[in-house]
C-alpha positions in Angstrom: 121.5 102.5 184.7 119.5 103.3 188.6 120.2 99.7 190.0 124.5 100.5 189.3 123.7 103.8 190.6 122.5 102.9 193.7 125.9 101.5 194.7 127.9 103.0 192.7 128.7 107.2 191.6 128.8 107.7 188.4 132.2 109.8 188.4 131.1 112.6 185.1 127.6 113.6 186.6 128.7 113.1 190.2 130.5 116.4 189.4 128.5 117.5 186.6 125.2 117.9 187.4 123.5 120.7 185.9 124.9 119.3 182.8 122.5 119.8 179.9 121.5 116.3 177.5 123.8 117.5 174.8 127.0 118.8 177.5 126.9 115.2 178.9 126.6 112.8 175.5 129.1 110.8 175.2 128.1 109.2 171.4 129.3 111.8 168.6 126.2 112.5 166.4 128.3 112.5 163.3 128.1 109.0 163.9 124.5 108.5 164.0 121.4 109.0 166.1 122.0 110.8 170.0 120.6 108.0 172.3 122.9 110.7 175.3 125.6 109.7 177.6 126.5 105.7 176.9 129.4 105.7 178.3 130.2 106.1 182.1 133.2 106.0 184.5 131.5 103.8 187.8 133.6 103.6 191.1 132.9 102.8 194.5 131.0 104.6 196.8 134.8 104.8 198.7 136.2 107.0 196.6 135.2 109.9 195.8 135.7 111.5 192.0 137.6 114.5 192.1 138.0 115.7 188.5 136.0 114.6 185.0 136.0 114.8 181.9 134.4 114.3 178.0 137.5 114.2 175.5 137.7 113.7 171.7 134.5 115.7 171.3 136.1 117.3 168.0 138.1 115.6 165.3 141.3 115.4 165.2 144.3 117.5 163.0 143.9 114.6 160.6 140.5 115.3 159.1 139.5 111.8 161.6 137.6 110.8 164.4 139.5 109.1 167.3 135.8 107.1 167.4 132.2 107.3 167.3 132.3 108.1 171.0 134.1 110.7 172.7 135.8 110.1 176.1 135.8 110.1 179.7 138.4 110.8 181.9 138.1 110.6 185.5 140.5 111.3 188.6 138.8 109.3 191.9 140.8 110.2 195.3 140.5 107.3 197.7 138.5 108.8 201.5 140.7 106.2 203.3 137.9 103.8 204.8 
């Protein structure tokens, strides 16, 4: 990840720099051992993250999980370069 991070911006991490490991986790612990954040949205540094969330952290009304991973969403803005 260090090589990718040198060239690209991790959208969620850039907007939540003080997040705990649990807050940053994207693997659903119901399905196994927590490896931490395994899903990411990286963007070129010409784009600026303006919003980012981790989605699907709870079971649906039908008692079915969306996935063994939580979703990651990011809204990016062009820096105009």
